[in-house]
N, C-alpha and C positions, 0 to 999 in steps of 0.2 A: 504493500499499499504506500502510495506517495501522496503528500499534500504539502501545500505552501501557497505563497503569494506570487502573482506574475503581473507586473506593471506594464500597461500598454502606453507607450510614449511615442511622440512624433509631433510634427508640425500641425498647426490648425487645419482642420478639414480634411485630413488624410483618410478619415473612416474609422477611427478608433471607436466611436460610440456605436457606429453601425455594426461593426464587428462584434462588440459586447452584446448588442441586442440579438444578433444572429445566433451566436453560439449558446445564448441562454434560452433561446426560443420565445423570448417575450421582450417587450419594450421596457427598458429600465432607464436608459439615458436619453436625454433629449437630442434630437437630430434635426438640424436645418441646413440649408445651402450656405448659410453664412458661417465664416470662420469664428472661432472663439466662442461657440455656443456653449461648450462645456467649461465651467468655471470651478468645479469642485472635483475631488477624487470620488469616484462612485464605485463601490465594491460590488462584484457580482460573482456568486458561486456556482461553479460548474462541476457537477458530480459525474464521474465516470465509474465503471465497475472497479477499477483498482487505483483510482486517484481522485483527489478533490483539488481543483484549481480555484484559487480565490483571485479572480481577475480584478485589477485596479485600473479602471479607465481614468485618465488624467487630462487636464487641460492641454491644449496645444501649446508648444514651446515656440515663443516668438520674442523679438527684441521690442519690448514696449517700455514707455517711460512713466505711465501712470502707476500708482500704488496697486491698483487692481491688476494690471498687466504683470507687474512684479510678483504679486501674490500667486497668480495662476502658474507662472513659470516656476516659482519656488515649490508649489504643490507637485508639479509633474517631476521635477528632478529629485525632490526628497522621496517621492514614492519609488523612483528607479533605484535609489541608494538603499532603501529599506526592504525591498522584496527579494525573493529568492531567484527569480528569473525575470529578465527584461525582454519585452517583446517591442522591438523598434518598428514602426510602421512608416513607410514612405509610399509614394504614388508611382505607379507606371507612368513612363513618358506618354504624353498626349500629342496629338497632331501627326500629320503625314510623314514628317521626317523624324518622329519619335521623340522630339524635344531634346533637351540637354541632359548631361549626366553630371553637371556641376553641383556642388553643395553650397547652398546660400547661407547667410549669416545665422538664421534660426536653426537650420541643420547643424552647422558648425558648432553652435552652442551645445546641442545635444551630444554630438560627437565627443567634444572636449569633456563633457560630464561623464559620459559612459566609459571613456577611456581610463578613467580612474577607478572603475569598479572591477571587483573580482566575480561578480554573478555571471552566469552564462547569458548570452545575448542571442536572440533570434531575430533575424531580419525578415519582415513581411513586406512584399511589394504588392500593394493593394491596387485595385481598379485595373486589372489585366483585361477585363471585359471591354475596355475601350481601345485596346491595342489593335492596330491594322495588321501588324506582323509580329509574332512571338520573338523574332530575331532582334527586335528593338530593346529586349530586356538584357541582352548580352553585355553591352557596354555599361549599363547601369549596374549589373552584378559585378563586374570586374572593378568598377570604380569603387563600390562600397566594400568590396573585399580588401581594398587597400587601406581602408579607414579603421576598421574594427575587427577583431577576431570572432566573427559570428560562428555559433555552433551549427546553425542551419540557416539557409536563405530560401524562402517559400514564396513564389509568385501566387497570388490568390485574389479573390474578389469577395469582399464583405457583402456587396450588394446582392449577388446571386448565389453566394455560398461556395464558389469554386475553391476547393482545397482548404476551406475553413476547418473542416474536421481534421485534416491532416496537421494543421497548425496547432490545434488544441492538443492532439496526441504527442506532438514533438515537445511542446511546453511541459505536458504533464511528465514526460520521461525525464525532464531536467530537474524536477522537484525533488527535495530530499525525502527520504523514507519516513513515514510517520502516519499516525491515525488522522481521520477526518477532524478538521478544526471547527466545523459548523455542522449541526444536525441536517439531515437530508432535506428537510422541508424549508430550510433558510436559503433565500435567494440573495438577500442583500442585508446590510447592517443599517441602511437608511430607513428613517421612519416616513409614515404616509405624508406628514406635514412637509417634509423636504420635497417629496415628489409633487405635491400640490403646488408649491412655489415654482419648481422647475417647469411644470406644465404651463403655468401661466406665462412664465418667461419665454418658453418655447414658442407660444402663439405670438408674443410680441416680436420675436425674431422673424417669424414667418409672415406677419402682416405688415409690419413697418419698415421703413427703408432708411438708408443712409446711416448716420451715426446714432440714431435714437435707440436701438436695441442695446448698443454697447454702453449707453449712459443709463441703463435701466437695471433696477434690482427689484425683487419681490419678497416681501415678508409675509407671513401667515399670522394674522392677529388672533384668529379663532379657528379652531378645528374640532367641531363637535359632532360625535356620533350620537344618533337618536333613533327612536322608533318612528317609522313612517306611518301614514294613515292606514296603509294596508297591513301594518304589523311588521313589516320588514325593516332592515337597516337603512338609514340614509345619512348623509354627512352634510353638515352646514359649514361653509368656509368663508371667512372674512379675510381678504388679502389687501395689502397696500402695494401699489406700483410706485417705486421711488424714481424720480427723475433727477438728473444733474442740473438741469437749466429750466428756468421758468418758461422760456419760449417753447419748450417741447410739450407742455401741458396741453395746450389746445389741440395739438396734432394727435396725441394719444387719445384723448377723449373724443375727438371727432365731432362732426356736425351733429347737433342735437343728441350727443352721447353715443353716436353709432359705432365709433371706433372701440370704445371701452366695452361696449355691449357685445361686439363681435368677438373680442379677446375673451370675455367671460363665456360666451356661448360655446365657443370651440374648446375652451379649457374644461368646461363642465362635461362635455362629451367625451373628451380624452380621459378625464379622471373617472367618470362613471363607468367606462369600460375597464379601467385599471382596477377600480375598487369593487366592481360588481354590484353597484348599488346606485340609486339616484343621488346626485350632488346638487346642492343649492350653493350659490356663490354671490358674494357682494364684493365689488372691487372699488377701491379708493385710490385716486391718483394724487400723489403728493410730490412736492419739490424738495429735494435734500441737496442743497447747493454743493457742486463739486465733490460728491461723495466718493468718486473713484480716486481722488487724489489724497484721501485721508485714511491713515491706518485705523484711527479710532472709528470713522464711519463705516469702514469695511467690516470691523469686528461687530459693530452694532447691527449691521445688516446681514450677519451670518457668515462672513468670510473670515473664519479663524481655524 
């Protein structure tokens, strides 16, 4: 029996959260087309007949100047240093010519951090479903072999599942021997309140444009389970959407409140499916000036 922790690290939007949701068989991490959707470490437990892998999804590593950006990078690199196995995820080259094989500043930051570690590292080259020619992978593989001593290199697709199971098995084989760390029915250590906030924030990322999603945080003021009129479980949630600038408030609320109503409606539907019961939600929009620049504000809004 093998068990342990495996950190999933990489640049923003390479598919880390999509991979976690794929291997768990359920949606745990928020996924949007925008980079930096993931801001926290999210733990997901994968049980195999002879192993238990505790995957740790991490924020994308990037060079950002705000305190929020620094917090996210710290979370990702700390997870890599603290886990038993590191799964580094990059993207397959896009475009007719296969793109480049160069390593940008964000990737170099990851390489420099991983080079100091003793844990085994697996490289996953995601999004191979968009390749025109598999031969486009060869220069990418050769380039990355020069950078770090990978135990394995696996081309895969988190979107359609190609080689995802193989990647899970390879990571499991690198874990130390030991008993399961969590009961079989545990999928994550996060509470429902956390996923309520993440679901609201996910809808903001999906519905709003430009910088607004990145200036937004969500806190849960009330999460109350109660008996519904039909006798079954229902959940009542009061949440606050925090914005960094007053000028953003009217955009989020929308004309006659249409914007915030749509966010709430979509979030209720997602949470209802996740929790398996009706969800009632009230959303408040508040301005918390420049909260992304203050460590104190970050802690107050749940980034700690």
